[in-house]
VEXVEXMAR-751607 format. One record per residue (C-alpha): residue number from 1; x, y, z. Coordinates in steps of 0.1 Angstrom, whole numbers. Layout:
# VEXVEXMAR-751607
   resi       u       v       w
    NUM       X       Y       Z
...
END
This chain:
# VEXVEXMAR-751607
   resi       u       v       w
      1      -1       3       2
      2      15      36      -7
      3      18      51      23
      4      30      84      38
      5      31     103      73
      6      48     131      73
      7      55     148     111
      8      31     172     110
      9      34     210     122
     10      40     212     161
     11      17     240     168
     12     -13     210     162
     13     -11     206     199
     14      20     229     215
     15      41     207     231
     16      54     221     263
     17      89     210     256
     18      91     237     235
     19      81     262     266
     20     106     252     286
     21     121     290     288
     22      88     299     312
     23     106     274     335
     24     129     296     353
     25     137     289     388
     26     131     312     411
     27     156     317     440
     28     146     346     462
     29     146     337     500
     30     117     364     503
     31      89     378     488
     32     110     409     483
     33     136     386     468
     34     158     394     495
     35     178     372     519
     36     164     367     554
     37     182     382     581
     38     201     352     604
     39     173     334     621
     40     175     305     647
     41     163     279     624
     42     169     236     622
     43     199     240     600
     44     186     204     583
     45     156     225     568
     46     178     248     555
     47     204     225     538
     48     174     208     528
     49     162     243     508
     50     199     250     495
     51     204     211     484
     52     170     213     467
     53     178     246     449
     54     210     235     436
     55     198     199     429
     56     172     221     405
     57     198     243     391
     58     218     208     380
     59     185     194     362
     60     181     167     390
     61     145     167     390
     62     135     137     408
     63     165     139     430
     64     151     174     445
     65     119     160     447
     66     129     135     473
     67     154     162     493
     68     119     186     494
     69     101     160     507
     70     122     157     533
     71     116     195     550
     72      93     201     580
     73      73     226     571
     74      59     233     608
     75      95     242     614
     76     106     276     627
     77     123     297     597
     78     115     275     566
     79     118     297     539
     80      82     287     526
     81      81     314     494
     82     112     291     481
     83      99     256     494
     84      69     265     473
     85      84     278     444
     86     107     252     442
     87      82     223     445
     88      63     240     418
     89      95     243     395
     90     100     202     399
     91      65     192     396
     92      68     212     358
     93      98     201     347
     94      80     165     355
     95      52     177     338
     96      31     165     369
     97       8     194     359
     98     -21     195     392
     99       8     193     417
    100      27     224     402
    101      -2     242     399
    102     -11     236     437
    103      29     240     449
    104      30     277     428
    105      -7     288     445
    106       7     281     476
    107      42     302     467
    108      17     336     455
    109      -5     326     489
    110      32     321     514
    111      40     359     495
    112      59     355     462
    113      58     381     446
    114      79     374     415
    115      61     379     387
    116      75     350     371
    117      53     327     389
    118      28     336     369
    119      45     327     334
    120      49     294     358
    121      15     289     363
    122       2     301     328
    123      28     264     317
    124       5     246     345
    125     -27     257     333
    126     -18     247     295
    127      -7     214     307
    128     -39     207     324
    129     -56     226     294
    130     -71     250     314
    131     -71     280     282
    132     -82     304     296
    133     -64     303     333
    134     -33     300     310
    135     -43     332     295
    136     -49     345     325
    137     -18     342     340
    138       1     358     310
    139     -15     388     314
    140      -6     388     353
    141      30     378     342
    142      29     414     324
    143      61     428     315
    144      81     393     322
    145      56     375     294
    146      65     403     270
    147     104     391     276
    148     101     355     257
    149      87     348     228
    150      74     311     240
    151      50     331     259
    152      36     346     228
    153      33     310     216
    154      18     297     246
    155      -7     328     245
    156     -18     320     208
    157     -23     284     212
    158     -44     291     243
    159     -65     317     221
    160     -64     294     187
    161     -78     263     215
    162    -105     284     225
    163    -114     290     187
    164    -108     330     192
    165     -90     336     163
    166     -87     370     161
    167     -70     370     199
    168     -45     341     184
    169     -35     356     151
    170     -27     392     175
    171      -4     377     198
    172      18     361     167
    173      14     394     155
    174      28     412     183
    175      52     385     191
    176      69     391     155
    177      70     426     162
    178      92     423     193
    179     110     389     183
    180     114     396     145
    181     138     367     139
    182     120     342     158
    183     108     318     136
    184      86     297     155
    185      64     324     154
    186      60     328     123
    187      58     291     117
    188      26     288     140
    189      13     319     121
    190      21     298      90
    191       1     270      99
    192     -27     288     112
    193     -34     308      80
    194     -37     272      66
    195     -57     262      92
    196     -83     292      81
    197     -81     285      48
    198     -60     314      39
    199     -39     298      14
    200     -28     326      -6
    201     -16     342      28
    202      -4     314      38
    203      20     308       4
    204      32     346       5
    205      46     339      42
    206      52     304      33
    207      79     315       8
    208      95     339      32
    209      97     316      58
    210     112     287      42
    211     141     307      21
    212     158     307      55
    213     151     269      63
    214     173     245      71
    215     146     220      77
    216     133     198      52
    217     106     189      77
    218      95     228      71
    219      88     220      36
    220      73     186      48
    221      48     199      71
    222      35     232      49
    223      35     207      13
    224      14     181      33
    225      -8     208      51
    226     -16     225      17
    227     -22     192       2
    228     -46     179      30
    229     -65     211      22
    230     -68     208     -13
    231     -45     234     -25
    232     -25     209     -47
    233      -9     229     -66
    234      10     251     -41
    235      21     216     -24
    236      34     203     -54
    237      55     238     -62
    238      70     237     -23
    239      77     196     -23
    240      94     203     -56
    241     117     228     -39
    242     118     215     -10
    243     136     186     -33
    244     161     208     -48
    245     173     219     -15
    246     176     184       4
    247     175     161     -27
    248     184     132      -2
    249     150     133      20
    250     129     105       7
    251      98     119      26
    252      94     148       4
    253      95     125     -26
    254      66     109      -8
    255      48     133      -8
    256      51     152     -43
    257      40     112     -51
    258      11     118     -32
    259       2     151     -47
    260       9     137     -83
    261     -18     110     -72
    262     -43     133     -57
    263     -43     152     -94
    264     -47     117    -108
    265     -12     114    -122
    266      -4      81    -117
    267      28      76    -142
    268      45     106    -128
    269      45      93     -95
    270      54      61    -106
    271      84      77    -119
    272      94      91     -88
    273      92      66     -64
    274     112      41     -90
    275     141      63     -87
    276     133      65     -50
    277     134      29     -50
    278     172      24     -66
    279     188      34     -34
    280     152      23     -12
    281     145      -8     -21
    282     111     -11      -1
    283      95      12     -25
    284      95     -12     -52
    285      63     -29     -53
    286      51       3     -46
    287      64      25     -80
    288      50     -14     -96
    289      17     -10     -84
    290      17      30     -94
    291      29      18    -131
    292       1      -3    -130
    293     -27      21    -121
    294     -11      38    -149
    295     -16      13    -176
    296      21       8    -182
    297      20     -31    -177
    298      53     -39    -192
    299      71     -11    -168
    300      54     -26    -140
    301      62     -61    -144
    302     102     -51    -150
    303     100     -36    -118
    304      80     -62    -100
    305     108     -86    -112
    306     126     -67     -88
    307     104     -69     -54
    308     126     -89     -27
    309      92    -100      -8
    310      79    -130     -30
    311      43    -130     -16
    312      39     -97     -24
    313      56     -99     -55
    314      34    -128     -68
    315       8    -114     -56
    316      13     -79     -76
    317      22    -100    -104
    318      -8    -119    -111
    319     -30     -87    -110
    320      -6     -70    -138
    321     -10    -104    -159
    322     -53    -100    -155
    323     -54     -69    -166
    324     -28     -73    -194
    325     -49    -103    -205
    326     -17    -129    -205
    327     -45    -156    -190
    328     -19    -187    -198
    329      11    -168    -176
    330     -15    -168    -151
    331     -23    -204    -151
    332      11    -210    -152
    333      14    -193    -116
    334      -1    -221    -101
    335      21    -240     -86
    336      43    -214     -71
    337       8    -194     -55
    338      -1    -228     -38
    339      38    -230     -22
    340      34    -197      -9
    341       3    -207       5
    342     -12    -178     -15
    343     -39    -195     -26
    344     -53    -195      15
    345     -63    -160       0
    346     -93    -164     -16
    347     -88    -131     -36
    348     -59    -146     -54
    349     -77    -180     -56
    350    -106    -165     -74
    351     -81    -149     -97
    352     -66    -177    -105
    353    -100    -192    -115
    354    -106    -166    -138
    355     -76    -170    -154
    356     -80    -206    -162
    357    -117    -194    -176
    358    -103    -173    -198
    359     -79    -199    -219
    360    -110    -225    -215
    361    -101    -249    -190
    362    -132    -253    -174
    363    -123    -281    -150
    364     -94    -262    -130
    365    -116    -228    -128
    366    -144    -251    -112
    367    -118    -271     -87
    368    -109    -235     -76
    369    -139    -224     -73
    370    -153    -249     -53
    371    -128    -238     -23
    372    -142    -203     -19
    373    -164    -196      10
    374    -167    -162      20
    375    -200    -144       9
    376    -187    -121     -16
    377    -162    -145     -33
    378    -194    -172     -36
    379    -212    -143     -55
    380    -186    -140     -77
    381    -180    -174     -79
    382    -216    -181     -93
    383    -212    -154    -114
    384    -186    -173    -134
    385    -202    -204    -136
    386    -227    -187    -152
    387    -203    -172    -179
    388    -190    -211    -180
    389    -225    -222    -189
    390    -228    -196    -213
    391    -196    -204    -229
    392    -208    -246    -229
    393    -238    -239    -246
    394    -224    -208    -270
    395    -190    -215    -277
    396    -186    -178    -301
    397    -193    -162    -271
    398    -161    -167    -257
    399    -142    -163    -283
END
């Protein structure tokens, strides 16, 4: 089967991994961000919080979580702001969004005033699919949110998830003005234009965007989006451009072949896959199938001879020979079809019976028809039997 599975564009379900810049370590010891005065305090608790902060900075989040569990929150002088903030950050990094939100809200209640806390809350809300909460948290973050491209991506995606298209584009446009070199913003805008069927604007933006890309996946994603939206000429153009830039990328060739098929051009698709099959033999059977669909049977047989999978090879060869009317060759395949257990497939057995019928070997045809049991094949067998009876009565009809 001719298949094509490109990687989908990341804005369709924005991954929180790209928003890691929002998960910043908040290290102030008090609500004002200043160290506390020396106080009598259990040294063990202080060590645990400090140790957790070091572990977080080094990326050891599991160990940081275990360390924070050892803090006695009832002990005198425990820095609750820092404790809850670190806990929230650890849970965010582990994608435990419910716990992260609870910890971050606890940090705010304890007196945390750093606006970055609202960015982290936005990320937790986004992970929980609370999109109104995401936007509200970004609003509360103020200038802290405006300093990060990832915050604009998150806001735009949250707005789009709520079907607030205008607000989503407004966030992307504002982000692009502040960060004109940030390609992720242009990327999301590009594919949201396709989603909204604004194809002309999408193609114009796409041309500018793709000029600077170093990733074949960008061509692949936009071309596939246009193809699935029915914009076949634009999809073919992008796929061709991508193949010129990334000649060794087989997915772009597959995309172009799919577009050619959508345009009812199986021969063009077959030629593309034949070229691909020279270095990737696994595409040989698909190339042969497309030549068969294009009625280029001689070429299809030539490629079929190179297919390595013997079962797939014989089933395909059987179809090609029947379409060519080479029924003697079909009948001659019977021993090989039986040896590879392909006659257990009733469609194959019926095709063989049909081949015998066409060369006038009605006895062999009937022998195979008797072994068909499925409802669909049983009816087709009866039709073929009626044709054989007609031939026996009026042989001139079968010449």
